[in-house]
MILORO-771040 format. One line per field, with one value per residue: residue in three letters; x, y, z of N, C-alpha, C in turn. Coordinates in nm, 4 decimals, m for minus. Layout:
res c(Ala / ...)
nx c(X / ...)
ny c(Y / ...)
nz c(Z / ...)
cax c(X / ...)
cay c(Y / ...)
caz c(Z / ...)
cx c(X / ...)
cy c(Y / ...)
cz c(Z / ...)
//
This chain:
res c(Met / Glu / Leu / Phe / Arg / Phe / Leu / Leu / Asp / Lys / Val / Lys / Glu / Ile / Val / Ala / Gly / Pro / Ala / Arg / Arg / Asp / Glu / Lys / Leu / Lys / Ala / Ile / Cys / Arg / Leu / Leu / Lys / Asp / Glu / Val / Val / His / Tyr / Asp / Trp / Val / Gly / Phe / Tyr / Ile / Ala / Asp / Glu / Tyr / Lys / Arg / Glu / Leu / Asn / Leu / Gly / Pro / Phe / Ala / Gly / Glu / Pro / Thr / Glu / His / Thr / Arg / Ile / Pro / Phe / Gly / Tyr / Gly / Val / Cys / Gly / His / Ala / Ala / Glu / Ile / Lys / Glu / Thr / Phe / Ile / Val / Gln / Asp / Val / Tyr / Lys / Glu / Ser / Asn / Tyr / Leu / Pro / Cys / Ser / Ser / Asp / Val / Arg / Ala / Glu / Met / Val / Val / Pro / Phe / Phe / Lys / Asp / Gly / Gly / Ile / Ala / Gly / Glu / Leu / Asp / Ile / Asp / Ser / Cys / Ser / Leu / Ala / Pro / Phe / Thr / Glu / Glu / Asp / Lys / Thr / Phe / Leu / Glu / Gly / Val / Cys / Glu / Leu / Val / Ala / Gly / Leu / Phe)
nx c(m4.3322 / m4.5737 / m4.5479 / m4.3688 / m4.5390 / m4.7266 / m4.5558 / m4.4611 / m4.7011 / m4.7328 / m4.4962 / m4.5734 / m4.7854 / m4.6450 / m4.4741 / m4.6594 / m4.7689 / m4.7968 / m4.5654 / m4.2277 / m3.9545 / m3.7171 / m3.8354 / m4.0099 / m3.8279 / m3.6922 / m3.9050 / m3.9507 / m3.7216 / m3.7405 / m3.9677 / m3.9016 / m3.6711 / m3.7903 / m3.9859 / m3.8794 / m3.7011 / m3.4274 / m3.3165 / m3.1015 / m2.9854 / m3.0779 / m3.0615 / m3.0485 / m2.8465 / m2.7519 / m2.6779 / m2.4050 / m2.3354 / m2.1666 / m1.9596 / m1.8921 / m1.9706 / m2.1335 / m2.3669 / m2.4619 / m2.7908 / m3.1316 / m3.1654 / m3.2190 / m3.1061 / m2.7920 / m2.5665 / m2.3287 / m1.9896 / m1.9479 / m2.0243 / m1.9809 / m1.9083 / m1.6957 / m1.7579 / m1.7122 / m1.5877 / m1.5884 / m1.8837 / m2.1249 / m2.0181 / m1.9292 / m2.1710 / m2.2725 / m2.0923 / m2.1268 / m2.3837 / m2.5967 / m2.7825 / m2.6236 / m2.5196 / m2.3874 / m2.3300 / m2.1577 / m1.9772 / m1.7161 / m1.5870 / m1.5554 / m1.3477 / m1.3607 / m1.5076 / m1.6424 / m1.6281 / m1.8796 / m1.9799 / m1.8673 / m2.0650 / m2.2079 / m2.2838 / m2.3707 / m2.4609 / m2.6734 / m2.7081 / m2.8996 / m2.9297 / m3.0931 / m3.2526 / m3.2634 / m3.3583 / m3.1747 / m2.9402 / m2.7606 / m2.9403 / m2.9428 / m2.9104 / m3.0313 / m2.9404 / m2.8812 / m2.8046 / m2.7169 / m2.7083 / m2.7072 / m2.5797 / m2.5741 / m2.8393 / m3.0109 / m3.2598 / m3.3774 / m3.6341 / m3.6052 / m3.4352 / m3.5952 / m3.8223 / m3.6818 / m3.5826 / m3.8180 / m3.9133 / m3.7215 / m3.7734 / m4.0184 / m3.9131 / m3.7407 / m3.9145 / m3.9242 / m3.7230)
ny c(m5.4025 / m5.3412 / m5.3822 / m5.1628 / m4.9444 / m4.9636 / m4.9401 / m4.6858 / m4.5346 / m4.5832 / m4.4680 / m4.1896 / m4.1570 / m4.1747 / m3.9674 / m3.7505 / m3.7676 / m3.7017 / m3.7276 / m3.6441 / m3.5375 / m3.7088 / m3.9432 / m4.0056 / m4.0556 / m4.2833 / m4.4655 / m4.5050 / m4.6106 / m4.8560 / m4.9601 / m4.9997 / m5.1749 / m5.3996 / m5.4809 / m5.5039 / m5.7543 / m5.7500 / m5.5364 / m5.4954 / m5.3305 / m4.9961 / m4.6688 / m4.3133 / m4.0503 / m3.7334 / m3.4359 / m3.2056 / m2.9285 / m2.7179 / m2.8233 / m3.0235 / m3.2930 / m3.6043 / m3.7043 / m3.9613 / m4.0588 / m4.1619 / m4.5196 / m4.8568 / m5.1673 / m5.3419 / m5.1741 / m4.9252 / m4.8251 / m4.5948 / m4.3128 / m4.0509 / m3.9090 / m3.7912 / m3.5740 / m3.7129 / m3.9366 / m4.2893 / m4.4739 / m4.3386 / m4.0780 / m4.0225 / m4.0050 / m3.7882 / m3.5913 / m3.5967 / m3.5451 / m3.7309 / m4.0330 / m4.3199 / m4.6313 / m4.9427 / m5.2538 / m5.4533 / m5.4466 / m5.5113 / m5.4617 / m5.1954 / m4.9309 / m4.7305 / m4.7921 / m4.8133 / m5.0502 / m5.1933 / m5.4152 / m5.7462 / m5.8950 / m5.7457 / m5.6845 / m5.5208 / m5.1811 / m4.8912 / m4.5454 / m4.2664 / m3.9443 / m3.6523 / m3.3232 / m2.9808 / m2.6514 / m2.6213 / m2.7342 / m3.0164 / m3.2079 / m3.4580 / m3.8197 / m4.1166 / m4.4482 / m4.7749 / m5.0949 / m5.4167 / m5.7662 / m5.9225 / m6.0020 / m5.7745 / m5.6767 / m5.4635 / m5.2860 / m5.0972 / m5.0260 / m5.0264 / m4.8003 / m4.5923 / m4.5958 / m4.5497 / m4.3041 / m4.1621 / m4.2014 / m4.0386 / m3.7804 / m3.7370 / m3.7458 / m3.5217 / m3.3101 / m3.2898 / m3.1588)
nz c(m5.4090 / m5.3046 / m5.0235 / m4.9731 / m5.0425 / m4.8367 / m4.6210 / m4.6564 / m4.6065 / m4.3427 / m4.2429 / m4.3082 / m4.1194 / m3.8854 / m3.8980 / m3.8933 / m3.6505 / m3.2979 / m3.1410 / m3.0376 / m3.2300 / m3.2247 / m3.1233 / m3.3249 / m3.5335 / m3.4216 / m3.4193 / m3.6840 / m3.7707 / m3.6279 / m3.7411 / m4.0237 / m3.9918 / m3.8764 / m4.0632 / m4.3280 / m4.4721 / m4.5531 / m4.4270 / m4.1925 / m4.0068 / m3.9184 / m3.9237 / m3.8346 / m3.9158 / m3.8047 / m3.9604 / m3.9143 / m4.0524 / m4.0184 / m3.8687 / m4.0386 / m4.0145 / m3.9283 / m3.6987 / m3.4899 / m3.4569 / m3.3640 / m3.3878 / m3.4993 / m3.4189 / m3.3659 / m3.1403 / m3.2648 / m3.3039 / m3.4432 / m3.3964 / m3.4635 / m3.7857 / m4.0138 / m4.2859 / m4.6132 / m4.5149 / m4.5073 / m4.6108 / m4.5304 / m4.4759 / m4.7361 / m4.8826 / m4.7630 / m4.8519 / m5.1370 / m5.1473 / m5.2356 / m5.2863 / m5.1890 / m5.2830 / m5.1821 / m5.2801 / m5.2079 / m4.9403 / m4.9061 / m5.1413 / m5.1351 / m5.0974 / m4.9152 / m4.6887 / m4.3552 / m4.1261 / m3.9462 / m3.8514 / m3.8876 / m4.0135 / m4.1842 / m4.5235 / m4.7157 / m4.7953 / m4.7885 / m4.8227 / m4.7701 / m4.8048 / m4.6740 / m4.6933 / m4.5956 / m4.6344 / m4.8642 / m4.7647 / m4.6391 / m4.4020 / m4.2822 / m4.2696 / m4.3801 / m4.2959 / m4.4039 / m4.3229 / m4.4516 / m4.4071 / m4.6224 / m4.9473 / m5.1998 / m5.1942 / m5.2574 / m5.4393 / m5.7160 / m5.6399 / m5.3648 / m5.3417 / m5.4379 / m5.2631 / m5.0051 / m5.0464 / m5.0725 / m4.8017 / m4.6783 / m4.7842 / m4.6551 / m4.3865 / m4.3824 / m4.3380 / m4.0657 / m3.9716)
cax c(m4.3721 / m4.6886 / m4.4868 / m4.3121 / m4.6458 / m4.7774 / m4.4624 / m4.4494 / m4.8291 / m4.7054 / m4.4089 / m4.6482 / m4.8586 / m4.5532 / m4.4307 / m4.7760 / m4.8087 / m4.7728 / m4.4366 / m4.1108 / m3.8705 / m3.6323 / m3.9147 / m4.0626 / m3.7209 / m3.6783 / m4.0122 / m3.9343 / m3.6200 / m3.7907 / m4.0713 / m3.8259 / m3.5910 / m3.8841 / m4.0766 / m3.7936 / m3.6135 / m3.2847 / m3.2675 / m3.0615 / m2.9544 / m3.1455 / m3.0470 / m3.0404 / m2.7298 / m2.7899 / m2.5697 / m2.3659 / m2.2603 / m2.0584 / m1.8311 / m1.8750 / m1.9790 / m2.2577 / m2.3779 / m2.5595 / m2.9253 / m3.1980 / m3.1400 / m3.2587 / m3.0065 / m2.6743 / m2.4925 / m2.2191 / m1.8992 / m1.9421 / m2.1215 / m1.9340 / m1.8451 / m1.6573 / m1.7963 / m1.6070 / m1.5193 / m1.6839 / m2.0039 / m2.2108 / m1.9462 / m1.9189 / m2.3016 / m2.2914 / m2.0051 / m2.1748 / m2.5345 / m2.6703 / m2.7937 / m2.4988 / m2.5442 / m2.2803 / m2.3892 / m2.0629 / m1.8967 / m1.5765 / m1.5316 / m1.5637 / m1.2246 / m1.3914 / m1.6073 / m1.6090 / m1.6810 / m1.9545 / m1.9932 / m1.8328 / m2.1901 / m2.2673 / m2.2360 / m2.4068 / m2.5098 / m2.7288 / m2.7180 / m2.9893 / m2.9294 / m3.2162 / m3.2070 / m3.3478 / m3.3096 / m3.0674 / m2.8209 / m2.7864 / m2.9912 / m2.9051 / m2.9042 / m3.0760 / m2.8378 / m2.9364 / m2.7014 / m2.7774 / m2.6220 / m2.7174 / m2.4953 / m2.6312 / m2.9874 / m3.0827 / m3.3034 / m3.4259 / m3.7396 / m3.5512 / m3.3855 / m3.7163 / m3.8917 / m3.5961 / m3.5747 / m3.9565 / m3.9109 / m3.6310 / m3.8555 / m4.1007 / m3.8441 / m3.6887 / m4.0048 / m3.9163 / m3.6051)
cay c(m5.2670 / m5.3344 / m5.3613 / m5.0274 / m4.8470 / m4.9766 / m4.8791 / m4.5381 / m4.4779 / m4.5942 / m4.3489 / m4.0694 / m4.1476 / m4.1546 / m3.8128 / m3.6545 / m3.7892 / m3.5946 / m3.7541 / m3.5565 / m3.5808 / m3.8408 / m4.0641 / m4.0469 / m4.1239 / m4.4125 / m4.5455 / m4.5265 / m4.7137 / m5.0025 / m5.0076 / m5.0470 / m5.2897 / m5.5200 / m5.5122 / m5.5288 / m5.8574 / m5.7225 / m5.4205 / m5.5384 / m5.2099 / m4.8928 / m4.5478 / m4.1839 / m3.9628 / m3.5919 / m3.3501 / m3.0712 / m2.8817 / m2.6196 / m2.9138 / m3.1134 / m3.4284 / m3.6720 / m3.7581 / m4.0764 / m4.0297 / m4.2852 / m4.6387 / m4.9918 / m5.2680 / m5.3528 / m5.0471 / m4.8915 / m4.7302 / m4.4845 / m4.2039 / m3.9261 / m3.9504 / m3.6684 / m3.5817 / m3.7793 / m4.0629 / m4.4077 / m4.4599 / m4.2265 / m3.9537 / m3.9959 / m3.9650 / m3.6442 / m3.5118 / m3.5824 / m3.5077 / m3.8132 / m4.1676 / m4.4009 / m4.7732 / m5.0334 / m5.3775 / m5.5388 / m5.3506 / m5.5521 / m5.3983 / m5.0508 / m4.8890 / m4.6220 / m4.8474 / m4.8174 / m5.1714 / m5.1783 / m5.5507 / m5.8410 / m5.9672 / m5.6477 / m5.7028 / m5.4120 / m5.0554 / m4.7919 / m4.4311 / m4.1719 / m3.8157 / m3.5636 / m3.1915 / m2.8690 / m2.5154 / m2.6342 / m2.8008 / m3.1583 / m3.2156 / m3.5842 / m3.9344 / m4.2606 / m4.5409 / m4.9092 / m5.2024 / m5.5450 / m5.8848 / m5.9859 / m5.9528 / m5.7104 / m5.6909 / m5.3455 / m5.2721 / m4.9630 / m5.0080 / m4.9815 / m4.6567 / m4.5022 / m4.6002 / m4.4878 / m4.1612 / m4.1212 / m4.1864 / m3.9249 / m3.6663 / m3.7182 / m3.7177 / m3.3784 / m3.2104 / m3.2828 / m3.0754)
caz c(m5.4103 / m5.2055 / m4.9039 / m4.9660 / m5.0339 / m4.7068 / m4.5154 / m4.6689 / m4.5437 / m4.2073 / m4.2130 / m4.3009 / m3.9960 / m3.7801 / m3.9080 / m3.8673 / m3.5167 / m3.1871 / m3.0643 / m3.0486 / m3.3630 / m3.2082 / m3.1029 / m3.4561 / m3.6112 / m3.3756 / m3.4595 / m3.8333 / m3.7766 / m3.5843 / m3.8532 / m4.1351 / m3.9563 / m3.8483 / m4.1749 / m4.4475 / m4.4262 / m4.5819 / m4.3525 / m4.0581 / m3.9229 / m3.9767 / m3.8397 / m3.8800 / m3.8781 / m3.8220 / m4.0163 / m3.8661 / m4.1853 / m3.9860 / m3.8282 / m4.1514 / m3.9498 / m3.9095 / m3.5595 / m3.4804 / m3.4016 / m3.3464 / m3.4807 / m3.4607 / m3.4529 / m3.2749 / m3.1274 / m3.3477 / m3.2524 / m3.5408 / m3.3527 / m3.5309 / m3.9021 / m4.0831 / m4.4316 / m4.6871 / m4.4560 / m4.5045 / m4.7014 / m4.4911 / m4.5110 / m4.8797 / m4.9276 / m4.7238 / m4.9370 / m5.2754 / m5.1322 / m5.3160 / m5.2424 / m5.2313 / m5.2579 / m5.1933 / m5.2820 / m5.1528 / m4.8634 / m4.9135 / m5.2587 / m5.1266 / m5.0285 / m4.8155 / m4.6026 / m4.2232 / m4.0860 / m3.8223 / m3.8113 / m3.9932 / m4.0748 / m4.2922 / m4.6540 / m4.8114 / m4.7326 / m4.8565 / m4.7506 / m4.8370 / m4.7451 / m4.6751 / m4.6939 / m4.5330 / m4.6752 / m4.9509 / m4.7029 / m4.5864 / m4.2606 / m4.2235 / m4.3707 / m4.3435 / m4.3177 / m4.3918 / m4.3418 / m4.4732 / m4.3968 / m4.7492 / m5.0520 / m5.3106 / m5.1711 / m5.2715 / m5.5658 / m5.7502 / m5.5471 / m5.2272 / m5.3445 / m5.4595 / m5.1276 / m4.8948 / m5.0926 / m5.0263 / m4.6611 / m4.6447 / m4.8172 / m4.5354 / m4.2674 / m4.4054 / m4.2915 / m3.9290 / m3.9437)
cx c(m4.4911 / m4.6526 / m4.4345 / m4.4178 / m4.6980 / m4.6901 / m4.4635 / m4.5905 / m4.7960 / m4.5941 / m4.4831 / m4.7239 / m4.7593 / m4.5093 / m4.5445 / m4.8204 / m4.7586 / m4.6325 / m4.3375 / m4.0311 / m3.7947 / m3.7224 / m3.9800 / m3.9571 / m3.6958 / m3.7837 / m4.0123 / m3.8209 / m3.6616 / m3.8873 / m3.9903 / m3.7375 / m3.6879 / m3.9678 / m4.0073 / m3.6883 / m3.4638 / m3.2344 / m3.2295 / m3.0173 / m3.0116 / m3.1238 / m3.0245 / m2.9058 / m2.7714 / m2.6713 / m2.5411 / m2.2834 / m2.1498 / m1.9360 / m1.8085 / m1.8773 / m2.1128 / m2.2530 / m2.4893 / m2.6784 / m2.9885 / m3.1661 / m3.2064 / m3.1644 / m2.8957 / m2.6151 / m2.3653 / m2.1273 / m1.8860 / m2.0565 / m2.0969 / m1.8645 / m1.8105 / m1.7189 / m1.6910 / m1.5526 / m1.6231 / m1.7966 / m2.1018 / m2.1362 / m1.9431 / m2.0602 / m2.3253 / m2.2120 / m2.0661 / m2.3236 / m2.6276 / m2.6823 / m2.6756 / m2.5272 / m2.4199 / m2.3408 / m2.2972 / m1.9680 / m1.7506 / m1.5071 / m1.5207 / m1.4478 / m1.2462 / m1.4997 / m1.5571 / m1.6837 / m1.7569 / m1.9575 / m1.9487 / m1.9390 / m2.2397 / m2.2006 / m2.2624 / m2.4702 / m2.5694 / m2.7535 / m2.7928 / m2.9865 / m3.0768 / m3.1725 / m3.3061 / m3.2816 / m3.1816 / m2.9355 / m2.8592 / m2.8210 / m2.9652 / m2.9072 / m2.9783 / m2.9916 / m2.9022 / m2.8111 / m2.7725 / m2.6694 / m2.6279 / m2.6208 / m2.5912 / m2.7992 / m3.0782 / m3.1146 / m3.3403 / m3.5444 / m3.6972 / m3.5072 / m3.5007 / m3.7774 / m3.8087 / m3.5841 / m3.7109 / m3.9738 / m3.8262 / m3.6991 / m3.9507 / m4.0315 / m3.7912 / m3.7775 / m3.9982 / m3.8002 / m3.6315)
cy c(m5.2467 / m5.3073 / m5.2208 / m4.9272 / m4.8505 / m4.9204 / m4.7220 / m4.4704 / m4.4865 / m4.4945 / m4.2195 / m4.0440 / m4.1210 / m4.0051 / m3.7131 / m3.6618 / m3.6815 / m3.6117 / m3.6414 / m3.6245 / m3.7050 / m3.9574 / m4.1068 / m4.1165 / m4.2637 / m4.5190 / m4.5802 / m4.6314 / m4.8605 / m5.0602 / m5.0795 / m5.1742 / m5.4195 / m5.5633 / m5.5545 / m5.6291 / m5.8245 / m5.6019 / m5.4625 / m5.4444 / m5.0846 / m4.7656 / m4.4212 / m4.1262 / m3.8233 / m3.5105 / m3.2202 / m3.0051 / m2.7946 / m2.7107 / m3.0114 / m3.2556 / m3.4687 / m3.7230 / m3.8514 / m4.0282 / m4.1594 / m4.3961 / m4.7508 / m5.0921 / m5.2695 / m5.1992 / m5.0464 / m4.7986 / m4.5997 / m4.3809 / m4.0748 / m3.9682 / m3.8286 / m3.6798 / m3.6397 / m3.9068 / m4.1746 / m4.3762 / m4.3528 / m4.0978 / m3.9161 / m3.9529 / m3.8165 / m3.5485 / m3.4830 / m3.5477 / m3.6012 / m3.9538 / m4.2513 / m4.5429 / m4.8573 / m5.1725 / m5.4885 / m5.4464 / m5.3899 / m5.5147 / m5.2470 / m5.0099 / m4.7950 / m4.6662 / m4.8564 / m4.9401 / m5.1492 / m5.3214 / m5.6388 / m5.9111 / m5.8824 / m5.6700 / m5.6032 / m5.2903 / m4.9559 / m4.6645 / m4.3247 / m4.0370 / m3.7297 / m3.4206 / m3.0930 / m2.7329 / m2.5295 / m2.7122 / m2.9372 / m3.1547 / m3.3466 / m3.6846 / m4.0426 / m4.3655 / m4.6896 / m4.9913 / m5.3274 / m5.6556 / m5.9622 / m5.9205 / m5.8936 / m5.7254 / m5.5694 / m5.3184 / m5.1179 / m4.9221 / m4.9602 / m4.8449 / m4.5606 / m4.4946 / m4.5340 / m4.3369 / m4.0888 / m4.0989 / m4.0585 / m3.7852 / m3.6350 / m3.6791 / m3.5751 / m3.2890 / m3.1961 / m3.1966 / m2.9185)
cz c(m5.3207 / m5.0733 / m4.8795 / m4.9661 / m4.8961 / m4.6051 / m4.5288 / m4.6104 / m4.3942 / m4.1619 / m4.2170 / m4.1809 / m3.8878 / m3.7822 / m3.8715 / m3.7248 / m3.4112 / m3.1150 / m3.1057 / m3.1746 / m3.3354 / m3.1825 / m3.2351 / m3.5437 / m3.5562 / m3.4249 / m3.6086 / m3.8400 / m3.7350 / m3.7009 / m3.9646 / m4.1175 / m3.9445 / m3.9763 / m4.3123 / m4.4114 / m4.4512 / m4.5110 / m4.2122 / m3.9641 / m3.9931 / m3.8819 / m3.9102 / m3.8193 / m3.9051 / m3.8632 / m3.9393 / m3.9661 / m4.1315 / m3.9459 / m3.9365 / m4.1016 / m3.9443 / m3.7677 / m3.5466 / m3.4101 / m3.3690 / m3.4394 / m3.4229 / m3.5049 / m3.3521 / m3.2634 / m3.2157 / m3.2702 / m3.3351 / m3.5023 / m3.4170 / m3.6628 / m3.9808 / m4.2262 / m4.5014 / m4.6444 / m4.4420 / m4.5955 / m4.6600 / m4.5131 / m4.6586 / m4.9278 / m4.8770 / m4.8032 / m5.0752 / m5.2701 / m5.2309 / m5.2562 / m5.2781 / m5.1940 / m5.2920 / m5.1783 / m5.2292 / m5.0803 / m4.8775 / m5.0380 / m5.2579 / m5.0414 / m4.9088 / m4.7210 / m4.4468 / m4.1638 / m3.9541 / m3.7553 / m3.9192 / m4.0728 / m4.1859 / m4.4167 / m4.7619 / m4.7331 / m4.8337 / m4.7720 / m4.8316 / m4.7594 / m4.7566 / m4.6512 / m4.6254 / m4.5784 / m4.7724 / m4.8887 / m4.6578 / m4.4412 / m4.1960 / m4.3152 / m4.2921 / m4.3898 / m4.3016 / m4.4192 / m4.3638 / m4.4565 / m4.5274 / m4.8595 / m5.1613 / m5.3088 / m5.2270 / m5.4246 / m5.6072 / m5.6637 / m5.4159 / m5.2327 / m5.3559 / m5.3252 / m5.0226 / m4.9281 / m5.0555 / m4.8797 / m4.6194 / m4.6799 / m4.7086 / m4.4175 / m4.2645 / m4.3298 / m4.1301 / m3.8832 / m3.9698)
//
């Protein structure tokens, strides 16, 4: 928890800083990927509610072919559809999983909101099996509350 408190303070500094929104999002991705050992890919998807799709925004990690994801499709699309944090501790047990890499074993997606609608999501992939705790969930939801203010 001490690490997450420290990182949340760093995220607050980034959000309050003078950089443009995408630069801030990229800095947050790099911070989380570099500092949390089981966060192997960290990225933001930006929601287009009119088209009912997610568009890949800034990320840290290997490139992904999933640059557009329809609501309801895959773990990210499912989280957008239900508008709740969605945690998959073993992606091979999830029937609606979109494989990005054979190394990924778990995924957590945290949506964030603006004016009552979904603005985007924070997507975390892990190469570890079942790495996510309640502390991860609380921390990432806190990050997303801060990020929502950028939209």
